[in-house]
C-alpha positions in Angstrom: -15.0 2.6 -54.1 -14.7 2.1 -50.3 -11.6 3.4 -48.7 -10.1 1.0 -46.0 -7.0 2.9 -44.7 -4.4 5.4 -45.8 -0.7 4.0 -45.8 2.4 6.1 -46.2 5.1 4.9 -48.6 8.1 7.4 -48.9 6.8 10.8 -49.1 3.3 9.7 -50.7 0.2 8.6 -49.0 -2.1 6.0 -50.6 -5.7 5.5 -50.0 -6.2 1.8 -49.8 -9.5 0.7 -51.5 -11.3 -2.5 -52.2 -9.8 -4.2 -55.1 -6.2 -2.8 -54.6 -3.4 -5.5 -55.4 -0.1 -6.0 -53.8 2.6 -8.3 -55.1 4.9 -10.3 -52.7 7.9 -11.7 -54.6 9.8 -13.0 -51.6 12.2 -10.0 -51.6 9.8 -6.9 -51.4 6.1 -6.2 -51.4 4.7 -3.7 -54.1 1.5 -1.8 -54.5 0.4 -2.6 -58.1 -2.6 -0.6 -58.5 -1.6 2.6 -57.5 1.4 5.2 -58.2 2.3 8.5 -57.5 5.8 8.3 -58.6 7.5 9.8 -61.7 7.6 7.7 -64.6 9.3 7.9 -68.0 8.4 6.6 -71.3 5.2 4.6 -70.3 7.0 2.8 -67.4 4.7 2.4 -64.5 6.6 2.3 -61.0 5.3 0.4 -58.4 5.9 1.6 -54.8 7.7 -0.7 -52.4 6.4 -1.2 -48.9 8.5 -1.4 -45.8 7.8 -4.2 -43.5 6.1 -2.0 -40.8 3.5 -0.7 -43.7 3.1 -4.3 -44.9 2.3 -5.6 -41.5 -0.4 -2.9 -41.3 -1.8 -4.0 -44.6 -2.0 -7.7 -43.3 -4.1 -6.4 -40.6 -6.9 -5.3 -42.9 -10.4 -7.1 -42.4 -10.3 -9.2 -45.5 -7.9 -9.7 -48.4 -7.4 -12.8 -50.8 -4.0 -14.4 -51.3 -3.3 -16.4 -54.4 -0.1 -17.2 -56.4 1.3 -15.1 -59.3 1.4 -17.0 -62.7 2.0 -20.4 -60.9 5.2 -19.2 -59.3 6.4 -21.0 -56.0 7.1 -17.8 -54.1 5.3 -14.8 -55.8 1.9 -14.0 -54.4 -1.0 -11.5 -55.1 -2.9 -10.0 -52.1 -6.1 -8.5 -53.3 -8.2 -6.4 -50.7 -11.7 -7.5 -50.4 
């Protein structure tokens, strides 16, 4: 895996790699492919990005944007 950047979400740092996916649902942006948060009973938590961190992610060299499940306002961003 190729590391692109390190972003900080809350108290945790995440190594953003090629293939990582973010979900933008119009209200918040979540990192779907990594989680360092505590989870219970098999539930996976997805860290929520601040606006400042999301702007850093959008400055990455290349990413692919596509609609999530034919939704009008939900998008997946995949780091290429």
